[in-house]
TORKOL-4160 file (C-alpha; in steps of 0.2 Angstrom, whole numbers, padded with zeros to 4 digits, m for minus):
456
<pt num="1" X="0187" Y="0431" Z="0676"/>
<pt num="2" X="0195" Y="0436" Z="0690"/>
<pt num="3" X="0184" Y="0438" Z="0704"/>
<pt num="4" X="0189" Y="0450" Z="0719"/>
<pt num="5" X="0186" Y="0443" Z="0738"/>
<pt num="6" X="0173" Y="0454" Z="0747"/>
<pt num="7" X="0174" Y="0455" Z="0766"/>
<pt num="8" X="0164" Y="0438" Z="0766"/>
<pt num="9" X="0172" Y="0429" Z="0754"/>
<pt num="10" X="0191" Y="0423" Z="0760"/>
<pt num="11" X="0191" Y="0403" Z="0759"/>
<pt num="12" X="0193" Y="0396" Z="0774"/>
<pt num="13" X="0207" Y="0390" Z="0781"/>
<pt num="14" X="0211" Y="0373" Z="0783"/>
<pt num="15" X="0212" Y="0369" Z="0805"/>
<pt num="16" X="0228" Y="0361" Z="0802"/>
<pt num="17" X="0237" Y="0372" Z="0792"/>
<pt num="18" X="0228" Y="0385" Z="0792"/>
<pt num="19" X="0227" Y="0384" Z="0772"/>
<pt num="20" X="0217" Y="0388" Z="0758"/>
<pt num="21" X="0204" Y="0374" Z="0755"/>
<pt num="22" X="0207" Y="0368" Z="0737"/>
<pt num="23" X="0190" Y="0355" Z="0738"/>
<pt num="24" X="0173" Y="0355" Z="0745"/>
<pt num="25" X="0157" Y="0366" Z="0739"/>
<pt num="26" X="0165" Y="0381" Z="0742"/>
<pt num="27" X="0182" Y="0380" Z="0732"/>
<pt num="28" X="0168" Y="0370" Z="0718"/>
<pt num="29" X="0158" Y="0386" Z="0717"/>
<pt num="30" X="0171" Y="0400" Z="0717"/>
<pt num="31" X="0189" Y="0392" Z="0709"/>
<pt num="32" X="0194" Y="0408" Z="0702"/>
<pt num="33" X="0189" Y="0418" Z="0717"/>
<pt num="34" X="0200" Y="0405" Z="0725"/>
<pt num="35" X="0214" Y="0410" Z="0713"/>
<pt num="36" X="0214" Y="0426" Z="0714"/>
<pt num="37" X="0216" Y="0425" Z="0733"/>
<pt num="38" X="0230" Y="0415" Z="0729"/>
<pt num="39" X="0240" Y="0426" Z="0720"/>
<pt num="40" X="0244" Y="0441" Z="0732"/>
<pt num="41" X="0255" Y="0428" Z="0740"/>
<pt num="42" X="0265" Y="0427" Z="0724"/>
<pt num="43" X="0269" Y="0416" Z="0710"/>
<pt num="44" X="0262" Y="0399" Z="0722"/>
<pt num="45" X="0257" Y="0397" Z="0740"/>
<pt num="46" X="0251" Y="0382" Z="0749"/>
<pt num="47" X="0235" Y="0374" Z="0750"/>
<pt num="48" X="0227" Y="0360" Z="0758"/>
<pt num="49" X="0221" Y="0350" Z="0740"/>
<pt num="50" X="0212" Y="0338" Z="0754"/>
<pt num="51" X="0209" Y="0338" Z="0770"/>
<pt num="52" X="0224" Y="0334" Z="0780"/>
<pt num="53" X="0235" Y="0335" Z="0762"/>
<pt num="54" X="0246" Y="0351" Z="0759"/>
<pt num="55" X="0253" Y="0355" Z="0743"/>
<pt num="56" X="0261" Y="0370" Z="0737"/>
<pt num="57" X="0251" Y="0377" Z="0722"/>
<pt num="58" X="0258" Y="0388" Z="0707"/>
<pt num="59" X="0245" Y="0401" Z="0701"/>
<pt num="60" X="0257" Y="0410" Z="0689"/>
<pt num="61" X="0258" Y="0405" Z="0669"/>
<pt num="62" X="0278" Y="0407" Z="0673"/>
<pt num="63" X="0280" Y="0399" Z="0685"/>
<pt num="64" X="0271" Y="0386" Z="0678"/>
<pt num="65" X="0280" Y="0385" Z="0664"/>
<pt num="66" X="0297" Y="0387" Z="0672"/>
<pt num="67" X="0296" Y="0370" Z="0683"/>
<pt num="68" X="0286" Y="0361" Z="0668"/>
<pt num="69" X="0301" Y="0363" Z="0658"/>
<pt num="70" X="0315" Y="0358" Z="0670"/>
<pt num="71" X="0315" Y="0341" Z="0675"/>
<pt num="72" X="0331" Y="0341" Z="0681"/>
<pt num="73" X="0325" Y="0352" Z="0698"/>
<pt num="74" X="0308" Y="0346" Z="0697"/>
<pt num="75" X="0303" Y="0327" Z="0697"/>
<pt num="76" X="0287" Y="0316" Z="0693"/>
<pt num="77" X="0290" Y="0300" Z="0704"/>
<pt num="78" X="0279" Y="0304" Z="0719"/>
<pt num="79" X="0288" Y="0290" Z="0729"/>
<pt num="80" X="0297" Y="0305" Z="0735"/>
<pt num="81" X="0283" Y="0311" Z="0740"/>
<pt num="82" X="0292" Y="0316" Z="0759"/>
<pt num="83" X="0274" Y="0319" Z="0769"/>
<pt num="84" X="0269" Y="0303" Z="0764"/>
<pt num="85" X="0285" Y="0292" Z="0766"/>
<pt num="86" X="0285" Y="0301" Z="0787"/>
<pt num="87" X="0265" Y="0294" Z="0786"/>
<pt num="88" X="0257" Y="0309" Z="0786"/>
<pt num="89" X="0245" Y="0308" Z="0773"/>
<pt num="90" X="0231" Y="0298" Z="0779"/>
<pt num="91" X="0226" Y="0279" Z="0772"/>
<pt num="92" X="0210" Y="0283" Z="0766"/>
<pt num="93" X="0214" Y="0301" Z="0757"/>
<pt num="94" X="0209" Y="0307" Z="0741"/>
<pt num="95" X="0221" Y="0314" Z="0737"/>
<pt num="96" X="0232" Y="0298" Z="0734"/>
<pt num="97" X="0223" Y="0290" Z="0722"/>
<pt num="98" X="0229" Y="0304" Z="0710"/>
<pt num="99" X="0244" Y="0308" Z="0717"/>
<pt num="100" X="0249" Y="0292" Z="0723"/>
<pt num="101" X="0265" Y="0282" Z="0712"/>
<pt num="102" X="0261" Y="0273" Z="0695"/>
<pt num="103" X="0273" Y="0261" Z="0685"/>
<pt num="104" X="0268" Y="0274" Z="0669"/>
<pt num="105" X="0274" Y="0287" Z="0659"/>
<pt num="106" X="0267" Y="0302" Z="0671"/>
<pt num="107" X="0276" Y="0295" Z="0684"/>
<pt num="108" X="0291" Y="0294" Z="0675"/>
<pt num="109" X="0307" Y="0302" Z="0676"/>
<pt num="110" X="0322" Y="0302" Z="0662"/>
<pt num="111" X="0327" Y="0285" Z="0653"/>
<pt num="112" X="0312" Y="0275" Z="0661"/>
<pt num="113" X="0300" Y="0292" Z="0656"/>
<pt num="114" X="0308" Y="0290" Z="0637"/>
<pt num="115" X="0304" Y="0272" Z="0634"/>
<pt num="116" X="0286" Y="0273" Z="0642"/>
<pt num="117" X="0283" Y="0290" Z="0632"/>
<pt num="118" X="0289" Y="0283" Z="0616"/>
<pt num="119" X="0279" Y="0269" Z="0616"/>
<pt num="120" X="0262" Y="0278" Z="0617"/>
<pt num="121" X="0267" Y="0293" Z="0607"/>
<pt num="122" X="0272" Y="0281" Z="0594"/>
<pt num="123" X="0256" Y="0270" Z="0596"/>
<pt num="124" X="0244" Y="0286" Z="0596"/>
<pt num="125" X="0252" Y="0290" Z="0581"/>
<pt num="126" X="0247" Y="0274" Z="0571"/>
<pt num="127" X="0229" Y="0282" Z="0575"/>
<pt num="128" X="0222" Y="0289" Z="0558"/>
<pt num="129" X="0212" Y="0303" Z="0560"/>
<pt num="130" X="0200" Y="0302" Z="0547"/>
<pt num="131" X="0193" Y="0285" Z="0559"/>
<pt num="132" X="0197" Y="0294" Z="0572"/>
<pt num="133" X="0183" Y="0306" Z="0566"/>
<pt num="134" X="0173" Y="0293" Z="0560"/>
<pt num="135" X="0174" Y="0284" Z="0577"/>
<pt num="136" X="0169" Y="0299" Z="0586"/>
<pt num="137" X="0156" Y="0302" Z="0575"/>
<pt num="138" X="0150" Y="0286" Z="0575"/>
<pt num="139" X="0149" Y="0286" Z="0594"/>
<pt num="140" X="0140" Y="0304" Z="0594"/>
<pt num="141" X="0124" Y="0297" Z="0583"/>
<pt num="142" X="0122" Y="0282" Z="0593"/>
<pt num="143" X="0120" Y="0292" Z="0610"/>
<pt num="144" X="0111" Y="0305" Z="0601"/>
<pt num="145" X="0100" Y="0294" Z="0596"/>
<pt num="146" X="0096" Y="0287" Z="0613"/>
<pt num="147" X="0090" Y="0303" Z="0618"/>
<pt num="148" X="0081" Y="0313" Z="0604"/>
<pt num="149" X="0067" Y="0304" Z="0601"/>
<pt num="150" X="0062" Y="0306" Z="0619"/>
<pt num="151" X="0044" Y="0313" Z="0620"/>
<pt num="152" X="0048" Y="0328" Z="0632"/>
<pt num="153" X="0064" Y="0333" Z="0621"/>
<pt num="154" X="0075" Y="0337" Z="0636"/>
<pt num="155" X="0091" Y="0326" Z="0640"/>
<pt num="156" X="0106" Y="0330" Z="0652"/>
<pt num="157" X="0123" Y="0332" Z="0640"/>
<pt num="158" X="0132" Y="0327" Z="0654"/>
<pt num="159" X="0128" Y="0310" Z="0659"/>
<pt num="160" X="0119" Y="0308" Z="0642"/>
<pt num="161" X="0132" Y="0312" Z="0629"/>
<pt num="162" X="0146" Y="0320" Z="0636"/>
<pt num="163" X="0154" Y="0307" Z="0648"/>
<pt num="164" X="0147" Y="0291" Z="0638"/>
<pt num="165" X="0156" Y="0296" Z="0622"/>
<pt num="166" X="0176" Y="0298" Z="0627"/>
<pt num="167" X="0171" Y="0278" Z="0634"/>
<pt num="168" X="0165" Y="0271" Z="0618"/>
<pt num="169" X="0178" Y="0280" Z="0610"/>
<pt num="170" X="0192" Y="0274" Z="0620"/>
<pt num="171" X="0184" Y="0256" Z="0620"/>
<pt num="172" X="0185" Y="0255" Z="0602"/>
<pt num="173" X="0201" Y="0263" Z="0599"/>
<pt num="174" X="0209" Y="0249" Z="0612"/>
<pt num="175" X="0200" Y="0237" Z="0603"/>
<pt num="176" X="0190" Y="0227" Z="0615"/>
<pt num="177" X="0179" Y="0215" Z="0613"/>
<pt num="178" X="0159" Y="0220" Z="0620"/>
<pt num="179" X="0160" Y="0212" Z="0636"/>
<pt num="180" X="0179" Y="0218" Z="0640"/>
<pt num="181" X="0172" Y="0236" Z="0635"/>
<pt num="182" X="0159" Y="0233" Z="0645"/>
<pt num="183" X="0171" Y="0233" Z="0660"/>
<pt num="184" X="0182" Y="0243" Z="0658"/>
<pt num="185" X="0170" Y="0257" Z="0655"/>
<pt num="186" X="0161" Y="0251" Z="0670"/>
<pt num="187" X="0178" Y="0253" Z="0679"/>
<pt num="188" X="0185" Y="0268" Z="0676"/>
<pt num="189" X="0167" Y="0276" Z="0676"/>
<pt num="190" X="0169" Y="0269" Z="0695"/>
<pt num="191" X="0185" Y="0277" Z="0699"/>
<pt num="192" X="0179" Y="0294" Z="0693"/>
<pt num="193" X="0163" Y="0291" Z="0705"/>
<pt num="194" X="0172" Y="0286" Z="0718"/>
<pt num="195" X="0165" Y="0268" Z="0718"/>
<pt num="196" X="0172" Y="0254" Z="0728"/>
<pt num="197" X="0181" Y="0239" Z="0719"/>
<pt num="198" X="0183" Y="0250" Z="0704"/>
<pt num="199" X="0200" Y="0249" Z="0704"/>
<pt num="200" X="0201" Y="0230" Z="0704"/>
<pt num="201" X="0189" Y="0229" Z="0688"/>
<pt num="202" X="0197" Y="0240" Z="0679"/>
<pt num="203" X="0212" Y="0231" Z="0681"/>
<pt num="204" X="0205" Y="0212" Z="0678"/>
<pt num="205" X="0197" Y="0221" Z="0661"/>
<pt num="206" X="0211" Y="0227" Z="0656"/>
<pt num="207" X="0222" Y="0211" Z="0659"/>
<pt num="208" X="0210" Y="0201" Z="0651"/>
<pt num="209" X="0211" Y="0212" Z="0637"/>
<pt num="210" X="0229" Y="0210" Z="0634"/>
<pt num="211" X="0228" Y="0192" Z="0639"/>
<pt num="212" X="0217" Y="0192" Z="0624"/>
<pt num="213" X="0227" Y="0203" Z="0609"/>
<pt num="214" X="0243" Y="0192" Z="0616"/>
<pt num="215" X="0235" Y="0177" Z="0608"/>
<pt num="216" X="0225" Y="0186" Z="0593"/>
<pt num="217" X="0234" Y="0204" Z="0590"/>
<pt num="218" X="0224" Y="0218" Z="0580"/>
<pt num="219" X="0225" Y="0232" Z="0575"/>
<pt num="220" X="0222" Y="0242" Z="0590"/>
<pt num="221" X="0234" Y="0252" Z="0602"/>
<pt num="222" X="0233" Y="0239" Z="0615"/>
<pt num="223" X="0243" Y="0228" Z="0601"/>
<pt num="224" X="0253" Y="0242" Z="0597"/>
<pt num="225" X="0258" Y="0244" Z="0614"/>
<pt num="226" X="0263" Y="0226" Z="0616"/>
<pt num="227" X="0271" Y="0226" Z="0600"/>
<pt num="228" X="0282" Y="0242" Z="0601"/>
<pt num="229" X="0301" Y="0240" Z="0603"/>
<pt num="230" X="0301" Y="0247" Z="0618"/>
<pt num="231" X="0296" Y="0228" Z="0625"/>
<pt num="232" X="0284" Y="0232" Z="0638"/>
<pt num="233" X="0279" Y="0219" Z="0651"/>
<pt num="234" X="0260" Y="0213" Z="0652"/>
<pt num="235" X="0260" Y="0226" Z="0667"/>
<pt num="236" X="0268" Y="0240" Z="0658"/>
<pt num="237" X="0256" Y="0239" Z="0645"/>
<pt num="238" X="0242" Y="0241" Z="0659"/>
<pt num="239" X="0247" Y="0255" Z="0666"/>
<pt num="240" X="0249" Y="0266" Z="0649"/>
<pt num="241" X="0232" Y="0258" Z="0646"/>
<pt num="242" X="0226" Y="0267" Z="0663"/>
<pt num="243" X="0232" Y="0282" Z="0662"/>
<pt num="244" X="0226" Y="0284" Z="0643"/>
<pt num="245" X="0208" Y="0280" Z="0649"/>
<pt num="246" X="0210" Y="0291" Z="0665"/>
<pt num="247" X="0221" Y="0305" Z="0656"/>
<pt num="248" X="0209" Y="0305" Z="0641"/>
<pt num="249" X="0193" Y="0302" Z="0644"/>
<pt num="250" X="0188" Y="0315" Z="0661"/>
<pt num="251" X="0196" Y="0328" Z="0650"/>
<pt num="252" X="0188" Y="0327" Z="0636"/>
<pt num="253" X="0172" Y="0324" Z="0644"/>
<pt num="254" X="0174" Y="0340" Z="0656"/>
<pt num="255" X="0180" Y="0352" Z="0637"/>
<pt num="256" X="0165" Y="0343" Z="0628"/>
<pt num="257" X="0153" Y="0347" Z="0640"/>
<pt num="258" X="0159" Y="0364" Z="0643"/>
<pt num="259" X="0163" Y="0366" Z="0626"/>
<pt num="260" X="0141" Y="0364" Z="0621"/>
<pt num="261" X="0138" Y="0375" Z="0635"/>
<pt num="262" X="0150" Y="0388" Z="0630"/>
<pt num="263" X="0142" Y="0387" Z="0612"/>
<pt num="264" X="0123" Y="0387" Z="0618"/>
<pt num="265" X="0125" Y="0401" Z="0630"/>
<pt num="266" X="0119" Y="0415" Z="0631"/>
<pt num="267" X="0134" Y="0426" Z="0628"/>
<pt num="268" X="0139" Y="0417" Z="0613"/>
<pt num="269" X="0142" Y="0426" Z="0597"/>
<pt num="270" X="0133" Y="0421" Z="0582"/>
<pt num="271" X="0142" Y="0416" Z="0569"/>
<pt num="272" X="0162" Y="0409" Z="0579"/>
<pt num="273" X="0165" Y="0393" Z="0574"/>
<pt num="274" X="0165" Y="0377" Z="0588"/>
<pt num="275" X="0182" Y="0376" Z="0588"/>
<pt num="276" X="0183" Y="0394" Z="0598"/>
<pt num="277" X="0171" Y="0387" Z="0611"/>
<pt num="278" X="0184" Y="0372" Z="0612"/>
<pt num="279" X="0200" Y="0384" Z="0613"/>
<pt num="280" X="0190" Y="0395" Z="0626"/>
<pt num="281" X="0185" Y="0381" Z="0636"/>
<pt num="282" X="0204" Y="0374" Z="0637"/>
<pt num="283" X="0209" Y="0393" Z="0642"/>
<pt num="284" X="0197" Y="0398" Z="0653"/>
<pt num="285" X="0192" Y="0385" Z="0662"/>
<pt num="286" X="0205" Y="0371" Z="0659"/>
<pt num="287" X="0198" Y="0351" Z="0662"/>
<pt num="288" X="0213" Y="0348" Z="0673"/>
<pt num="289" X="0214" Y="0361" Z="0683"/>
<pt num="290" X="0225" Y="0355" Z="0697"/>
<pt num="291" X="0236" Y="0341" Z="0694"/>
<pt num="292" X="0256" Y="0337" Z="0686"/>
<pt num="293" X="0265" Y="0336" Z="0705"/>
<pt num="294" X="0280" Y="0339" Z="0703"/>
<pt num="295" X="0295" Y="0335" Z="0719"/>
<pt num="296" X="0307" Y="0345" Z="0718"/>
<pt num="297" X="0327" Y="0337" Z="0720"/>
<pt num="298" X="0335" Y="0352" Z="0729"/>
<pt num="299" X="0328" Y="0366" Z="0740"/>
<pt num="300" X="0321" Y="0379" Z="0726"/>
<pt num="301" X="0316" Y="0396" Z="0730"/>
<pt num="302" X="0300" Y="0402" Z="0721"/>
<pt num="303" X="0299" Y="0423" Z="0725"/>
<pt num="304" X="0304" Y="0423" Z="0741"/>
<pt num="305" X="0295" Y="0405" Z="0746"/>
<pt num="306" X="0308" Y="0391" Z="0751"/>
<pt num="307" X="0302" Y="0374" Z="0742"/>
<pt num="308" X="0309" Y="0360" Z="0752"/>
<pt num="309" X="0317" Y="0347" Z="0742"/>
<pt num="310" X="0303" Y="0331" Z="0742"/>
<pt num="311" X="0290" Y="0342" Z="0745"/>
<pt num="312" X="0274" Y="0341" Z="0731"/>
<pt num="313" X="0271" Y="0355" Z="0720"/>
<pt num="314" X="0257" Y="0355" Z="0712"/>
<pt num="315" X="0254" Y="0365" Z="0693"/>
<pt num="316" X="0237" Y="0375" Z="0694"/>
<pt num="317" X="0233" Y="0378" Z="0675"/>
<pt num="318" X="0214" Y="0385" Z="0677"/>
<pt num="319" X="0223" Y="0400" Z="0689"/>
<pt num="320" X="0239" Y="0399" Z="0677"/>
<pt num="321" X="0227" Y="0398" Z="0662"/>
<pt num="322" X="0218" Y="0416" Z="0666"/>
<pt num="323" X="0235" Y="0424" Z="0677"/>
<pt num="324" X="0230" Y="0443" Z="0675"/>
<pt num="325" X="0249" Y="0445" Z="0668"/>
<pt num="326" X="0247" Y="0435" Z="0654"/>
<pt num="327" X="0226" Y="0437" Z="0649"/>
<pt num="328" X="0232" Y="0458" Z="0645"/>
<pt num="329" X="0244" Y="0451" Z="0632"/>
<pt num="330" X="0236" Y="0435" Z="0628"/>
<pt num="331" X="0230" Y="0441" Z="0609"/>
<pt num="332" X="0249" Y="0442" Z="0606"/>
<pt num="333" X="0251" Y="0425" Z="0609"/>
<pt num="334" X="0247" Y="0407" Z="0602"/>
<pt num="335" X="0229" Y="0400" Z="0603"/>
<pt num="336" X="0238" Y="0384" Z="0610"/>
<pt num="337" X="0248" Y="0392" Z="0621"/>
<pt num="338" X="0236" Y="0389" Z="0635"/>
<pt num="339" X="0245" Y="0376" Z="0648"/>
<pt num="340" X="0229" Y="0365" Z="0647"/>
<pt num="341" X="0240" Y="0350" Z="0639"/>
<pt num="342" X="0252" Y="0353" Z="0650"/>
<pt num="343" X="0270" Y="0360" Z="0643"/>
<pt num="344" X="0290" Y="0352" Z="0640"/>
<pt num="345" X="0292" Y="0335" Z="0643"/>
<pt num="346" X="0275" Y="0327" Z="0650"/>
<pt num="347" X="0265" Y="0337" Z="0642"/>
<pt num="348" X="0250" Y="0329" Z="0634"/>
<pt num="349" X="0256" Y="0318" Z="0618"/>
<pt num="350" X="0238" Y="0318" Z="0610"/>
<pt num="351" X="0234" Y="0336" Z="0610"/>
<pt num="352" X="0228" Y="0339" Z="0591"/>
<pt num="353" X="0217" Y="0322" Z="0594"/>
<pt num="354" X="0210" Y="0328" Z="0606"/>
<pt num="355" X="0205" Y="0345" Z="0600"/>
<pt num="356" X="0198" Y="0337" Z="0585"/>
<pt num="357" X="0188" Y="0324" Z="0596"/>
<pt num="358" X="0180" Y="0338" Z="0607"/>
<pt num="359" X="0175" Y="0348" Z="0592"/>
<pt num="360" X="0169" Y="0335" Z="0580"/>
<pt num="361" X="0159" Y="0328" Z="0596"/>
<pt num="362" X="0151" Y="0346" Z="0597"/>
<pt num="363" X="0148" Y="0349" Z="0580"/>
<pt num="364" X="0140" Y="0332" Z="0578"/>
<pt num="365" X="0126" Y="0338" Z="0592"/>
<pt num="366" X="0124" Y="0354" Z="0586"/>
<pt num="367" X="0121" Y="0343" Z="0567"/>
<pt num="368" X="0107" Y="0332" Z="0572"/>
<pt num="369" X="0099" Y="0342" Z="0586"/>
<pt num="370" X="0100" Y="0360" Z="0575"/>
<pt num="371" X="0087" Y="0370" Z="0587"/>
<pt num="372" X="0096" Y="0361" Z="0603"/>
<pt num="373" X="0096" Y="0377" Z="0618"/>
<pt num="374" X="0101" Y="0375" Z="0637"/>
<pt num="375" X="0087" Y="0374" Z="0646"/>
<pt num="376" X="0097" Y="0390" Z="0661"/>
<pt num="377" X="0108" Y="0399" Z="0659"/>
<pt num="378" X="0128" Y="0397" Z="0657"/>
<pt num="379" X="0131" Y="0406" Z="0671"/>
<pt num="380" X="0118" Y="0397" Z="0684"/>
<pt num="381" X="0126" Y="0380" Z="0678"/>
<pt num="382" X="0137" Y="0369" Z="0692"/>
<pt num="383" X="0151" Y="0365" Z="0692"/>
<pt num="384" X="0161" Y="0349" Z="0700"/>
<pt num="385" X="0168" Y="0354" Z="0720"/>
<pt num="386" X="0183" Y="0345" Z="0714"/>
<pt num="387" X="0201" Y="0352" Z="0716"/>
<pt num="388" X="0208" Y="0341" Z="0701"/>
<pt num="389" X="0194" Y="0344" Z="0685"/>
<pt num="390" X="0185" Y="0359" Z="0680"/>
<pt num="391" X="0168" Y="0350" Z="0674"/>
<pt num="392" X="0150" Y="0354" Z="0675"/>
<pt num="393" X="0139" Y="0341" Z="0685"/>
<pt num="394" X="0125" Y="0343" Z="0673"/>
<pt num="395" X="0119" Y="0350" Z="0658"/>
<pt num="396" X="0099" Y="0350" Z="0655"/>
<pt num="397" X="0096" Y="0355" Z="0637"/>
<pt num="398" X="0079" Y="0353" Z="0626"/>
<pt num="399" X="0074" Y="0353" Z="0605"/>
<pt num="400" X="0062" Y="0346" Z="0594"/>
<pt num="401" X="0059" Y="0329" Z="0598"/>
<pt num="402" X="0065" Y="0320" Z="0581"/>
<pt num="403" X="0070" Y="0300" Z="0576"/>
<pt num="404" X="0089" Y="0302" Z="0572"/>
<pt num="405" X="0090" Y="0290" Z="0556"/>
<pt num="406" X="0099" Y="0275" Z="0561"/>
<pt num="407" X="0118" Y="0278" Z="0554"/>
<pt num="408" X="0121" Y="0258" Z="0560"/>
<pt num="409" X="0125" Y="0248" Z="0546"/>
<pt num="410" X="0134" Y="0265" Z="0535"/>
<pt num="411" X="0145" Y="0266" Z="0549"/>
<pt num="412" X="0148" Y="0248" Z="0554"/>
<pt num="413" X="0152" Y="0247" Z="0534"/>
<pt num="414" X="0164" Y="0263" Z="0535"/>
<pt num="415" X="0173" Y="0255" Z="0555"/>
<pt num="416" X="0176" Y="0237" Z="0545"/>
<pt num="417" X="0184" Y="0247" Z="0528"/>
<pt num="418" X="0196" Y="0257" Z="0541"/>
<pt num="419" X="0202" Y="0241" Z="0550"/>
<pt num="420" X="0204" Y="0231" Z="0534"/>
<pt num="421" X="0219" Y="0224" Z="0535"/>
<pt num="422" X="0233" Y="0234" Z="0526"/>
<pt num="423" X="0245" Y="0227" Z="0512"/>
<pt num="424" X="0262" Y="0222" Z="0521"/>
<pt num="425" X="0279" Y="0224" Z="0514"/>
<pt num="426" X="0284" Y="0204" Z="0512"/>
<pt num="427" X="0290" Y="0194" Z="0525"/>
<pt num="428" X="0280" Y="0206" Z="0535"/>
<pt num="429" X="0270" Y="0194" Z="0550"/>
<pt num="430" X="0251" Y="0197" Z="0546"/>
<pt num="431" X="0241" Y="0198" Z="0566"/>
<pt num="432" X="0231" Y="0181" Z="0569"/>
<pt num="433" X="0215" Y="0180" Z="0560"/>
<pt num="434" X="0201" Y="0188" Z="0567"/>
<pt num="435" X="0186" Y="0173" Z="0576"/>
<pt num="436" X="0169" Y="0176" Z="0565"/>
<pt num="437" X="0157" Y="0187" Z="0577"/>
<pt num="438" X="0150" Y="0179" Z="0590"/>
<pt num="439" X="0129" Y="0188" Z="0596"/>
<pt num="440" X="0133" Y="0203" Z="0607"/>
<pt num="441" X="0127" Y="0205" Z="0624"/>
<pt num="442" X="0116" Y="0218" Z="0625"/>
<pt num="443" X="0117" Y="0221" Z="0646"/>
<pt num="444" X="0134" Y="0234" Z="0645"/>
<pt num="445" X="0134" Y="0250" Z="0636"/>
<pt num="446" X="0148" Y="0247" Z="0623"/>
<pt num="447" X="0141" Y="0231" Z="0619"/>
<pt num="448" X="0124" Y="0239" Z="0614"/>
<pt num="449" X="0135" Y="0254" Z="0604"/>
<pt num="450" X="0142" Y="0239" Z="0596"/>
<pt num="451" X="0126" Y="0228" Z="0591"/>
<pt num="452" X="0119" Y="0247" Z="0587"/>
<pt num="453" X="0131" Y="0247" Z="0574"/>
<pt num="454" X="0127" Y="0233" Z="0566"/>
<pt num="455" X="0112" Y="0237" Z="0565"/>
<pt num="456" X="0105" Y="0224" Z="0578"/>
């Protein structure tokens, strides 16, 4: 994976700082080359993550692990960000939506972080694994049914499959009514696409969902967060839902797309399981490439480089996972030793469900379309030029056109059984009765999906 720079390949520097630019087409075309160049400076180096936004980027596995596991010296609250507080970050910087403070577990420390994270992890723990597999398979069936009967026998898997699949599953897990689910999907998709007003659309949809669950609790993640003993306010519930959406859907999209491409690619060894493709993706193409802003509580020394207190340090999960010092001994490590899910107190609380969803999505695709193949070699695929994520732009495939049997009625039956109220202990209040299902407005993706599950 690591490629040395030739004389023409040294990354261009930022005119303001002289730093390597970790954004734009040049970076997107060769992130591994940029990381290799940065490693020559040591475990970390200054980069520009966006125009006029300088951060210290950690490319060493050991240094990354040290920072992730040392919350006393490296905190996550970005309200400490020196340059931002001094007015040196452009107000329209694309770094602000990713690094700016939000009142959620991701940007909290100490007791506040423990409280919010416990509410999230306890709520996620109530999700039944078999139910999650069924929801993923059901969403996969629906999406495949939309493109598999095309006479041309072609599809673009990122837009047609990898991107919408996690959105359908999360909307279902959150207990969204059809119209609210449609707006949640529009909002979160718009945020990743940079659509103006997407933040407001998502916030309004989730606020409506929370108000609905206050009136009519259900067997869903939203209700479990609201009823957790941590007693989250409605605003805190909203921000934890946003974190689950943003931290879950985009990385899953990238993982599903890359894992599918690896499995279908020209270098894949026949007979290896889908799980190996997912693991290889997490190691070599970390879906969250550069993120996890940390702020030193005091001046720190990183192998001779002094990082001032409150100057941002970002972890390059992509570079750390492909650290040459690590890859020499990777066979001796656990298959889960990669940092794609982070480490330490802020590690992803849903590592196993995320892995299972990605593997299920790829398996469903291969089972429904057994002769599917890519229309271009893996090495010719284009990657998004984003510093934050490692995701394919497109994944063009071909297959024999077929009619996928409608799984709607049977899927709905399984789903209804999974959601049926469980026996409660004496004196335990039951959720309020749900009203009879109203006719669905089939204009949005989630509405159309729910209509399909009901055989409509």
